[in-house]
N, C-alpha and C positions, 0 to 999 in steps of 0.2 A: 586651699581648703584644708582643714585639719582631717587627718586620717585616723584620729584616735579611735580605738576599738570601743564600740558601744556595748555596755554590759549593764542591762536594766536589773534593778533590784527585784526580789521576789514580790515585794509589795506592789511595785509598778506593773509587773506582769499580771498579777492577780486582779489589780484594779482595771487593767484593760480587759481582762477576761469577763469581769462583771459587767462591763459596758457591752461586750460582744455577745454574750449569751442571750439568745432570743427568749421571749416570754414563753414560747410553746415548749421550751426545753425544761422549764421549771414545773414540777408536778402540781396539778390542781387537785387538791383534796379538802375536804371540809376543814375549815380553820379550827372549829371547836374540837373536832374529833382528834386532830393532830396535836393540838395544844395540851390536851389532857394527857400527861405522862411523858411526852417525848422530849420537851424543852429542858426538864431538870434531870434527865437520866445520867447516872454515873456509869461511864464506860466500863469500869471494872466490874460493875454488877449487872451489866446488860446481858440479857440471854438472847442470842440471835434467833430469828424466826424464819429466815431462809437458809443461811449457811449452816452446814454441819460444823463440828467443833474443829476439825482439821482445816477446813476452808476458812473459817473465821480467824484462825491463827494466822494463816497466810494474808488475809485481807488486812489485818492489823499491822503486820510487818510491812507489807507493800505500801499502804497509805502513809505510814510513818516516813518511808523514804521519798514519796512523791512530794509531800509537803511536810518536811521535817521541822522539828521544834528549835533548831539551832540558828534560825534567822531573826529578822527584826519583828516578825509577826508570830502568832501562835501556829502550832503544828497541827496536822490532820487529827491526831489522837486527842489533843487538847480541846478540839472543836467537834468531837463525836462524829467525824466524817463516815467511819465504818457503820455507824448506827443508820445514817441516811441511806447508805448504799443497801444495807440489809432490808430496810423497811420498804424501799422502792422496788426491789426485786420481788418482795412478797406481794406488794400491791399491784403487781402487773406491769411494771416498766416494760415498754416496747410492745404492748398488746396490739398497738395500732400499726405495727410494721407489716408490709406486705411480704409474705414468705413463700408464695407459691411458684416462684421461679419463672423463667429459667434464671439460674445464677451463673454468672461468669466470674470466676474467681480471679481471672487475670485482668479484669476490666479496670480502668483508672478510677481514682477516688471520686472523680467528678460524676461517675455513673451511679453513685449512690450505694445503698445497702445491697451487697452481693453475696451474703452467705445465708444458708438455710437455717440459721439459728436465732432464736429469740436471745435478748440479753442474759436471761437465766442460764441458757445453754452455753453461751460464750463464757460466762464465769465458771461453770462446773468444768467445761472442757479446758479452758485456758489455765485454771489453777492446777488441775491434774497434770497437765503437760509441763507446765513451768516447774512444778515440783520434780517431775522426772528429769528434766534438764538440770536442776540443782543437784540432784542426786548423781547424775552422770558426771557433771563437772566438778563437784566439791565433795561428793560423798555424804552430803548432809542436806536437810530439808532447808528451804529458802529462809525460813524464819530464824534458823540457826546460823546463818552467814554473818559475817561482819558487814558494816555499812557499805564498804568499798565493793565487796563482792555482790551484795544486793543490787547496788546501783548499776554494776556492770551487767548483771543478768537482765535487769529491767531495760537497760539500754539496748541490749542485743534483741529483746522482744520489739522495742520501738522501731529498730533499724531492720528487722527481719534477718539479722545476722545468725539466727538459729532457724532450724527447720522443723516445723510441726509435722510436715509430711513424713519425715523420717521416723516419727513416732506414731504414724498410722492416722494423722489427721490432715487430709488433703483439702478439705473445704474451707478452713479458717487459717489465715496467716497470723504469725505472732503479733504483728503490728495492730491487727483488728482487736485482739484481746487486750493489748496494752492501751489502744485508743479508747475502748470501753471503760476500762478501769480509770484511766486519767480523766476522761470527761466526767465521769460520775463522781470522781474525787473532787474535781473543781466545783461541781454543782452542789455537792454536800458541803463544801467549805463556805460557799457564798450564798446558799439559799436562806430563806427564813428558817429561824429555829424550830418553828412548829413541825418541820419535816424530819427533825432528828439531828441534823448537823448544826454547824455554826453555833455551837453551844454559847450562851450568854452574849450572842452577837460579837464574839471576840474578833472574827475576821472582818466584820463591818468596822469595828473600832479601829483595827489596824490600818485599813485602807481609807478610812475617812468617809465611809458610805452612810448616809443618813437613814437608811431603811424605809419604813413604811409611814412616814409622817404624812399627815393629811393635806398640808399645803406648804408652799415655799414662796408665796407671792411677794412677801416682804423682802425676799433676797434676790428677786430677779434682777434688779437694777444695781445691786451692790457688787461691783466688780473688784477683783483682787482683794477680796476680804475673806479671811478664812471662816468657814461655817462653824459656829461655836457649839451647837447642840449635838448630842450624842444620837445614835440611832434608836429607832423604835420598831418593834416586831409587829407582825400582823395580829398578834394576840394582845398588843398594847403594852408589853413590857418595854422598859427602858434600859439602856446600858449606861 
């Protein structure tokens, strides 16, 4: 049996993510309310409604490294992923999470949400501590680091190779902040454009996802044939 190392492309990973994301993780908001103004936003002109200026700068830089624009598909900034995250946090993302405890911070991941913070708090605290780590390690803010240093710092968060407790935060692990940021970045990349991300359905085009077309009955029995039609958004726009 061949032992060649399997190295999936970013497109394959994101396509798998699209299939794995449960419907409940995609925000349910009035289509008309979201379609008006969010789909056509220019990221450079967008004014954040949740993040302050310093936090927004961090989010732009972090999203740019999580899904960079140097692959075969569009990057997070090209698809307005930061807009999606900002809008979701303002609209009460995580308001249904039980937070009354008890919280066991050493519990395995299979035990579910174990921190006393809503996603909004996770971002505020996580960004602040990550910036402190960046200053300690490099003497500069995260967004001022080169790509290699940014990736290294994000990886250290993911692997808990740095210690938030040493900075005074005992309730949240670095990986919990990273997981929230990565999950929301994926959702923003793959969600319908009415929620602010996936601008012009660029991510759907890249992975060959047809979007919200009304019916595919004529294609059910056509095997090994590439689907020729582009994606359609919930608002009826076509790519």
